[in-house]
C-alpha positions as CSV (number, residue, x, y, z in Angstrom):
1,X,0.1,0.0,0.0
2,X,3.0,2.2,0.5
3,X,3.5,2.4,-3.2
4,X,-0.1,3.3,-4.0
5,X,0.6,7.2,-4.0
6,X,3.5,6.6,-6.4
7,X,1.5,4.5,-8.6
8,X,-1.4,7.0,-8.7
9,X,1.1,9.6,-9.6
10,X,2.6,7.5,-12.6
11,X,-0.8,6.8,-13.8
12,X,-1.7,10.5,-14.0
13,X,1.6,11.4,-15.7
14,X,1.3,8.5,-18.1
15,X,-2.4,9.4,-18.9
16,X,-1.4,12.9,-19.5
17,X,1.4,11.9,-21.9
18,X,-1.0,9.4,-23.7
19,X,-3.7,12.0,-24.0
20,X,-1.3,14.1,-26.0
21,X,-1.2,11.2,-28.4
22,X,-4.9,10.7,-28.7
23,X,-4.7,7.6,-26.4
24,X,-6.3,6.7,-23.2
25,X,-5.1,4.8,-19.9
26,X,-7.4,2.3,-18.1
27,X,-6.6,0.8,-14.9
28,X,-8.1,-2.3,-13.8
29,X,-8.4,-2.6,-9.9
30,X,-9.4,-5.5,-7.4
31,X,-12.4,-4.6,-5.5
32,X,-10.7,-3.4,-2.0
33,X,-11.9,-0.4,-0.1
34,X,-8.3,0.6,0.4
35,X,-8.1,1.7,-3.3
36,X,-11.2,3.6,-3.2
37,X,-10.6,5.6,0.0
38,X,-8.8,8.5,-1.4
39,X,-9.3,10.7,-4.5
40,X,-8.2,9.0,-8.0
41,X,-6.4,11.3,-10.5
42,X,-8.4,12.7,-13.3
43,X,-7.5,11.1,-16.6
44,X,-7.2,7.4,-16.4
45,X,-10.4,5.3,-16.7
46,X,-11.0,3.2,-13.7
47,X,-12.4,-0.3,-13.9
48,X,-13.2,-2.1,-10.6
49,X,-13.6,-5.9,-10.9
50,X,-16.9,-6.8,-9.3
51,X,-17.5,-10.4,-9.3
52,X,-18.0,-13.5,-6.9
53,X,-14.9,-15.2,-6.0
54,X,-15.1,-18.8,-5.3
55,X,-13.2,-22.1,-5.9
56,X,-12.3,-25.5,-4.4
57,X,-11.1,-23.7,-1.3
58,X,-14.4,-22.2,-0.3
59,X,-18.1,-21.9,-1.4
60,X,-19.6,-19.1,-3.6
61,X,-19.5,-15.7,-2.1
62,X,-19.5,-12.3,-3.2
63,X,-16.1,-10.3,-3.1
64,X,-17.9,-7.1,-4.3
65,X,-21.5,-7.5,-3.0
66,X,-24.2,-4.7,-3.0
67,X,-22.9,-3.2,0.4
68,X,-19.3,-3.1,-1.0
69,X,-20.5,-1.3,-4.2
70,X,-22.9,1.0,-2.4
71,X,-19.8,2.4,-0.6
72,X,-17.9,3.4,-3.8
73,X,-17.6,7.0,-4.7
74,X,-20.3,8.3,-6.9
75,X,-17.5,8.9,-9.7
76,X,-16.5,5.1,-9.5
77,X,-20.2,3.9,-9.8
78,X,-20.8,6.3,-12.7
79,X,-17.8,6.0,-14.7
80,X,-16.6,9.7,-14.0
């Protein structure tokens, strides 16, 4: 988590550079609250994986359930 601010700065800089070339940056993130607690830089498109995670080690269960998704910032839910 200590590298998170550095990653966000890099994403902002890369997105700005790509925009001058007519390209966009998309970041795909796991559905974890720690990623959505602060502001995300404007520029990149953010995709939060919302799926049921299960396998032979456990039974079916939501990783990103309605309660989790309800706590997302408005911009994350609307794609802004």
